[in-house]
C-alpha positions in Angstrom: 77.4 -12.5 26.4 76.5 -10.0 23.7 79.3 -9.0 21.4 79.7 -6.9 18.3 82.6 -5.3 16.5 81.7 -1.7 15.9 85.0 0.2 15.8 88.6 0.1 14.7 91.3 2.4 16.1 94.3 3.0 14.0 97.5 4.1 15.8 99.3 6.8 13.9 102.7 8.5 14.3 101.6 11.8 12.6 98.0 12.6 13.3 97.7 15.5 10.9 99.1 13.5 7.9 96.9 10.6 8.7 93.9 12.8 9.1 94.5 14.3 5.6 94.6 10.9 4.1 91.6 9.4 5.9 89.5 12.6 5.5 90.1 12.2 1.7 88.8 8.7 2.0 85.9 9.0 4.5 85.0 12.7 4.5 85.0 15.1 7.4 85.5 13.5 10.8 82.7 13.7 13.4 85.3 14.1 16.2 88.6 15.9 15.7 90.8 16.3 18.8 94.6 16.0 19.4 94.1 12.5 20.8 91.3 11.1 18.7 89.9 11.6 15.2 86.8 9.6 14.5 84.9 8.9 11.3 81.5 7.3 10.9 81.7 4.8 8.0 78.1 3.5 7.5 77.6 3.1 11.2 81.1 1.7 11.8 83.6 3.8 13.8 87.1 4.2 12.2 89.3 6.3 14.4 92.9 7.6 14.4 94.9 8.0 17.6 98.5 9.0 18.2 100.4 6.1 19.6 102.7 3.2 19.1 102.1 2.1 15.5 103.9 -1.3 15.9 100.8 -3.0 17.4 98.7 -2.1 14.3 95.0 -1.3 14.3 92.8 -2.6 17.0 89.2 -3.8 16.3 87.1 -3.2 19.5 84.4 -5.6 20.4 81.5 -4.1 22.3 80.7 -6.3 25.3 78.1 -6.0 28.1 80.6 -6.7 30.9 84.1 -5.5 30.2 85.6 -6.8 33.4 83.9 -10.2 33.2 84.8 -10.7 29.5 88.4 -9.6 30.2 88.7 -12.1 33.1 87.2 -14.9 30.9 89.7 -14.3 28.1 92.6 -14.0 30.5 91.6 -17.3 32.0 91.4 -18.8 28.5 95.0 -17.8 27.8 95.0 -14.2 26.6 97.5 -11.7 28.0 97.0 -8.1 28.8 98.5 -5.4 26.6 96.6 -2.4 27.8 94.7 -2.4 31.2 91.1 -1.1 31.3 90.9 2.6 31.0 88.0 5.1 30.9 87.8 6.8 27.5 84.3 8.4 27.7 81.7 8.8 30.5 80.0 5.5 29.6 82.9 3.6 28.0 86.0 1.8 29.1 88.5 -0.1 26.8 91.3 -2.6 27.2 93.5 -4.5 24.8 94.4 -8.2 25.2 96.7 -10.4 23.1 96.1 -14.0 22.0 99.0 -16.4 22.1 100.3 -15.3 18.7 100.3 -11.6 19.7 97.1 -10.6 17.8 95.1 -7.9 19.5 91.7 -8.2 21.0 90.1 -4.9 21.9 87.2 -4.8 24.3 84.9 -1.8 24.9 82.2 -1.8 27.5 81.2 -0.4 30.9 
């Protein structure tokens, strides 16, 4: 199994206010939509997304087999927070939780 952490998605309650702050920090975003604002920070994706801020940021681990990795982690004791969903033509994501409620984001095909 090949894995790499290449992105972090930060949930925000006010996308425009967050975008002003993170643009001051990282510069102009490469993607700026009402549902996703993305910054390339030395090859690492930092993104803002409107949503429930209580779960905090999610680091997404790129995996070769999203479904297989998800099943392996569920069998090892993880629970599902967000079921797999298509977010781009070649990318699906899901979020699992460890027994202490820490997030494990998975991104793959």
